[in-house]
Every structure is written in C-alpha cells, then in structure tokens.
N, C-alpha and C positions, 0 to 999 in steps of 0.2 A: 961217316956218321957212326956214333959209338955203338959198340955191342953192349947190350944190357948186362950188368953185373949181378943183378938180382932177378931170379925167375919167380913170378907171382904164384907160388904154390903154397897153399895153407897146409900146415901139418896138424892143425887142430880140427875140431868138428865144426859143424854148423847145425845148431839145434833145429832151426826152421826146416832145413833140408832133410834132417834125419826123421822128421815126422811124416815125410811124404813117401809114397811108394817109390821103388827104384825107378830111375829114368830109363828110357830106351838106350841102347848102346850109342856111344858118341860116334859121329862121323869124323874120321881122322883125315888130316891133310897129308896126302902122299903124292909124290910126283910133281909135275909142273902144271900150273893153272894160269890161264890168261883171262883177265877180267878188266872191266872199265874202272871199277873202284874196289879197293881193299879197305876194310875197317879192322883195326886192331883193338880188341877189347869188346866183349859182349856183356858189359855191365849196362846200366840203364842208359848211359849216353850213347854207347855203340848200338844198342838195340833200337833206340829212338831214331838215330841216323839211318839205320838199315830199313826200318819200316817206312820212313818218309821217302828215302831215295828209291826204294822199290816201287813206290807209288808214282813218283815223278818220272822215273826212267825205266818203264817196264821192259824195254828192249835191251837194257844193259845187264851184263853179268856183274854181280856184286858178291864179294867174299867177305864174310864176317869171321874173324879168327880169334878164338878164345883160348887162353892158357889152361883153364880148368874146365868146369862145366858151367854153362849159363845158369845163374842162380846160386852157385856155390860161393862165389866171391863176394866182394864188398856190397854190391847191390842186393844180395840175398841175405846179408848178415845184419842189417840195421834193425831198428825197433819196429818197423812196419807202420810208421805214421806217415800218411800221405797228406802233407800239410798245405793249407792254402795261405797261411801266414804264420810266422813265428819270430819272436824277437825277445832277447834278454836285455836287461839293463834299461837305462833311461830312454824314453821315446826318441826315436831317430827322426831325421827330417821326413816330414809327411810325404813330400814329393817322391823321395827315394823309396819309402815304404810302399806307396801306391804303385810305383813302377814295378817293384819286385813282386807285389801281389798279382799284378796282371800276368806276369810270367809264371809264377807258381800256380795260379788258378788255371792258366792255359795248360800247363803240364798235368795238373790234377784232372782236368777235363779229358785230356788225351788218355790217361791211364784208366779212368772210369769208363770211358767209351770202349776201349779195347777189351777191358775185363768183361764187359757186358757182351760186346759183339762176338768175342771168341769164346764166351762162356768159360772163362778161366776160373777154376775152383781154387780160389786163394783166400777164402774167408773174408771177402770184402765186406766191411761193416761201416756204415755212415754214422759213426759214433760222435765224431768231434773229438774233444779232448778236455781233460781236467788238469788244471795247474794246481799243485799243492804246495803249501808253505808250512814248515815245521819249526823253524827257528828265526832269529832276527834277520838273517840274510834272506831267507825265503819271504818273510813278511815285507821286507823292503822291496824285493823284486816283484812280488805278486801285485803290489799297488802300481808299480811301473808298467807291468803288463796290462793291467786294467786301463791305465791312462793311454797306452798305445792303442788298445782296442777302441777306446772312446774316440781317439783322434781319427781312426779309420772308419768310424761309424759301424763297427761290428758289435752285434748283440752279445751279451754275456750275463751270466747269473752267478752271484756270490753263493758260496756254500759255507755254512758255519762248521765248526768242529763237530757238532752233533750230526749235522747233515752228512759230513764226510764219513763219520763212523757208521751211520745208517747205510750209506751207499757201498763202502768198501770194507767196513768191518774193523777199523782201527782208529784210535784216538791220537795217533802219531802226528797228524796234521792239525794245525791250528785253524786253518781256513783253506777253502778251495775256490777255484774260479772255473766255471764251465763255459765253453764256447763251441759253437757248431762250425761246420764248413769243411772239416777234414775227415779222412777215413782211416781205418785200420785194416791191415792185411797181413797175411803170411808173405813176406817179401820174396822168399825163395820160390814159393809157388807162383807168385805173380810173374817173376822173371822167367821161370820155366815155361809158363804159358805164353808169354810174349815171344820167347824164342821158338816155341813150337808152331806159332802162327805167322812166321815171317812171310813176306811176299815170295812168290814162287821163283823169282829170279835172284833171290838171295840164298847163297850156300853158307851154312853155318858149319865151321870146322872147330871142334872142341878138343881139349887135351892137346893143344898145339901151341905151346909157348914160343914166342918169337925170339930167336937168338940173334938176329941181325936184320937190319934193313938198309938198303943202299939204292943208288940210282944207276941206271944203265941207259944212256941216251935220254930219251924222254920218258922212260918207264921207271917205276919204282919196283924194287925187288924185295919181297918180304920172305925171309928165310925162317923156317922152323926146323926142328930136329929131324923131320922126316920128309919135308917137301918145301916147295916154294910157290909164291904167287907173284905174277907180274901184273902190274896195274898202271893205268894212266893217272889215276889219282889215289892218294892215300890219306885216310882219316885215322889219326891217333886218338883213341878213346880209352887209354889204358889206366885211367884213374890215377892214383898216387904214384904209379910207376912211370908216368910220362917222362920224368926227368931222366930215367934210365936210357931214354932214346934221345937225350939232348934237347928236349923241349920244355920250356918254362922252368928250367933249373934255377934255383934260387928265388923263385917267385911264389912258392907255397910251401907250407909245412904239412907233414903227414902226422896226424894224431890218431892214436889207437883208443878205442873204447871196447868194453867187454860186456858180455851178456850171459845170462844163465836161464835155463828153462826147465820146468818140472815135467814129469809125466802128467797125464790127466789126473786131476785131484779127485779124491773120493767124496762122497756126499757129506761125510763128517768134516772134511777139510773145507769144502765149499761153504758149509754152514758158518764158518768163521769169517767169511769175506762179504759181510753185509748182505746185499740182495743177491749175491753170487751170480750177477749178470756180467757179461763182458764189459771191460772198461779199458781206457788208456789214460795214464796219468804221466804228465811231465812235471818235473820239479820247476818251481818258479825261480829258484836259485840256479845260476849257471853251472853249479857243480853238484847238483843233487841227483837223485835216482829217477830213472824212467821205469815205470811199472805197468804191466798189462795183465789182465785176465782174458785169455783168448776165447774164441768161440768154442774150441774143443776143450775148454776148462783147464788149461795149463797156466801156471803163474810164470810170468816173464819178468826178469829183473836186470836192468842195465845200469852200471855206474862206473865212474873213474875214466878220466881222460889222461893220456900221457903221450909225450913226444915219442914218435916211432919212425925215426929216419930210415930204418932198414926194414920196413914192412915187407912181408906180412908178419902178424903177431905170432910169436913162438908158443907152442903148446905148454911148456913149463910155466910161462908167465900166466897163461890163461888159468891153469890150475890154482895158482896162488890167488888170483883175483876172485875166483869162485867162492873162496872163504869169506871175502868181504861181502859178497852178495848174500851169502847165507846169514851173516850177522845183520845185514840190513833188513832182510825178510823177517828175522826174529824180533828186531826192534819194532816192527810194525805189527806182526802177528805172532806173539810169543808162544801161542798154543800150537804152532806148526812145527813143533820140535822134531817130529818124526818125518817131516817132509824133506825130501832130498831133491837137489837139482840133478836131472838126468843128463843134461847137456850144458856145456860151457864153451864159449868161443870168443874170439876177438874179431874186430873189423877195423877198417881205417877210413878216415875222411880227411879231405884236404881243407886247409884254411889259408886264406890270403891275408896280407897285412891290411889291405884297404877295402876288403870285400870286393876286390877287383876280379875281372873275368879272364879266363883263359879260353879263348873262343876265336875262331877265324882261320884265315889262311896265313900260315907261318913262312911258307916259301911257295913258289909256283907249283900248284898241284898238291901241296902238302897242307893238310888241315888238322886242327887239334881242338878238342873240347874237353873240359874238366869241370865237373860239378864241385862246388865248394861251399863251405860255411853251412848255414842253416837250410832246412828244407831240401836236402840233397836229392831225393827221389823226384819230387815234382819239378824242382828247378832243372834237373838234368833231363827230364822228359821233354820239357820245353826247349832247352838249349840244343839237344840233339836234333829235334825236328827243325829248328830254326837254322842250324848249321847246314842241313840238307837243302833248305830253301836258299841259303846264301850260295851254296855251290851251284845251284841251278838257276840263279838269278830271279827267284820268286820274291818279290818285294811285299812287305806288309808293315803295318804299324808296330806289330810285336817284334819283328826283326829289327826295326829301327830302334826300339827300346833296348833290345839286347846289345846292339852295336853301340849304343850310347853309354853302356856301363864301362867305366875306365878299366884299362888293362891292369892286371895284377902288378903291383909295384915290387921292386927288388927288396929282398929281405936282408938284414944284417948278416955278415958272414959268420960261419961257425969258427970258434966255439962261442962267440958272443951271442949268437942266436940261441944256442942251447942254454946258456946261463939266463938269458932273459925269459925264455919259456919256463925254465925251472922255477924262477922267482915268481912269475905270474901264476903258475900252477899252484905253488905252495900258498900264495896269498888267497887264491880262490878256495883252496881246500880248507884252510883255517877258517875263513869266513863262513863256509857252508858246512862246518862240522856237525851241526844239528840236523842237517838235511840227509845224512847218510842212512 
C-alpha cells in the first residue's frame, strides 16, 4: 500500500478556529495500540463513524487518528451552512433530489440532536438561507432554484431588491429567495464539540499524521511519526487525501475555496448591514459569493473555486484571494472602507464526475467514506453513520438509499482533466462576473 506523499497540514489559519478559546492539549499517539477498529481522519465523516460505532460496539476499542486538530481541517473550514437541500442549475431528477434530501436531512437531524444533547456552543442558528442574484447569471439560476424548491414542495419567499437592502443593507442584489430548513454554525466549534463528546470507548489521537498503513496477517497496521495502531478493521475517512492511500484515485477532484472573516463589527459598521441581524446568503450563481453575518457580529465572505490537486491550500495563495474578498465586500457595502478581514484561509472539497459515492468496503476489512459535492457536512454526517451501520450489519431504508447511489466514475487522466477543469472554471467565472 502506498505511503502518502502529502501530509494534510495546513500552513494558513482557520478563522472559525481562531475565534474560539484555545483547546485542551492534544492526546498524541505514542507506542503500540491494539484496537478492533481504527479510523483515519477526524473530519465530519470520521467523527460520524466513530460516534455510531462507539454506540453499536461499546465493548470494542476504537482509535480515531487525526493529522491536525479535530475542527481545524476541512470540516471546520467551510461556511457553516448545515443544509437540508441545495442545488444549482436546472432542476435535477426529482427522484434523485428526494433521495439526497432524505440523506441530508438525516445528517442534519444527527448534528442538530448532538449539538443539543452535548450542549455544544457552536452558535447553532436555525436561520435557513437566502439566495441572492446580482447579474444575468444569478437571475437565471435563482429562477431555477425556485423551480427546484417547487418540485420538492419546499416553501420559499421571494425578496425584492428593496427587501434585500432592508434586510442586509445593500442594493447589490436584484432579488433574493429565502427558504427555511437549514442551520448556520461555527463549524470549527461544532467539530470540536463532537470530538470532545465521543463515546468512552473511542480514543482520539490528534497531531498524528499517518505516514503508512499496511497489513500484517489479518490485522491492519497504521503508522504515524511516533506510534502505531493495529486494528482488525480500518476506516479511511481522510477527505480529499484518500487518494494518497491508494483509495478512489482518479475518481474525484479536489477543489479549493477560500474564506475571510472580520473581527466583531462596531455599532457603526453594523448599522450599514440592514437590520444587522445574523444571516446566511448563498449566491444563486454557481460561482458567486457566500456571505454571513455571524451571531457574534463578524462578516464572513467566501468566494472562488479552483482546482487544488496538491491540497492543502498554501498560505501565500490565501493572502492573494483575501484581496478578492475585500473587493467583493466593498462592492456590496462601499462604506465599510475601514473594515479589515482579520482571518483568511482556504479549504478543500471533493467533487465527483457523476455525483457518485465513495462509500463502502473496498477490501476485506478496509472501508472508505468521502463526502463530496454539495451539502458536505450534512451529507457526511449521514454517510459516516451509515457506514458504521454497514460495518455492523444494521439494515435500514436509509442505508439502502446510500448503497443505491452509483459509485464515483473514473475521471479523464491528467493533463486532460486539468484542461477541462480550467475551461469549465473560466466559463463559470465569466458568466458570474456580476456576482463577485
């Protein structure tokens, strides 16, 4: 089995993480440990597997191994939308959308329940979401989103440009579309809380990047820089780094996106943001900006997707993108000239060619799960729990739905893949130039 050539250590910041109190010291992996199941990756997929396996197998030893700190990586770097449904472009097949909705809503229900049960202070807010359109591309797509919501029987309310200005303080958007059903969180705080409340038979080892894994007889051996774990079963939940371990290589692409976050705004700055109440806005265009005003009065701005085959995102690139975010902020609120972003960072997400799944047993005793495409947090929460059910023979209609999703199809080889992505990305960027 291949040794990973890239260690998932971010050299940029994570603004969500930086707003939190310092975490307790990490538990490091030293020496030899023997467990029934080892899980590599404490992102949302790995955390969900660990929570469910801990419940199903209370007598088993389970090791959860994370290269950084739980909540600092990709699952703690997203925009914090816990979505029940999300779709860009023309309405998809209703049967597929309804299938996906059942999985996403199941994951959302899991996260909502655990945030409440464990009293996780993650600024959970049942806001829903606003879609905004600023130019022709946005206007086209916002109508398509409304049509999709109609097909699914989901309530939504149109917002005029005047209503958008009243609510968020800018005339940048021509129209808005508000719908309920999803939540907003500080994702790093949510992930930290989930990691802090793992079942008692789950040991979380952090700052322990895996340098090799192999088999020895019927056991899997997971090697880190300072220790090793021997396990009867191995779950790979390493996000976009899965291919580093020879799993699903050539079946997904890693895309980077970037975010910036201010310090808490002053009363004068808040007065420029309409009702100055927290909100979450998604662009109706596939290539527009995601914006939030958080519960603690910070302005969050995310924009730009780019191919990132050698993730994680490098700090110098993050600094460049933060200038784009500042321009986008001033395009919407020109009077925020003195407002600076205190934190800028990047994160990665996997996309498959056919919206296919990377889920299941890839070799005897070796399992893998990867969240991909839209709604990554809620989709992953459901997928991780269902993978644990699969491992323990727990049948359900939801597991059947998950298993019914086609496997991720093979992508074109590089450099043809790179060329195709670059062309597609450029076309989307040109079409959505008014949405920046």
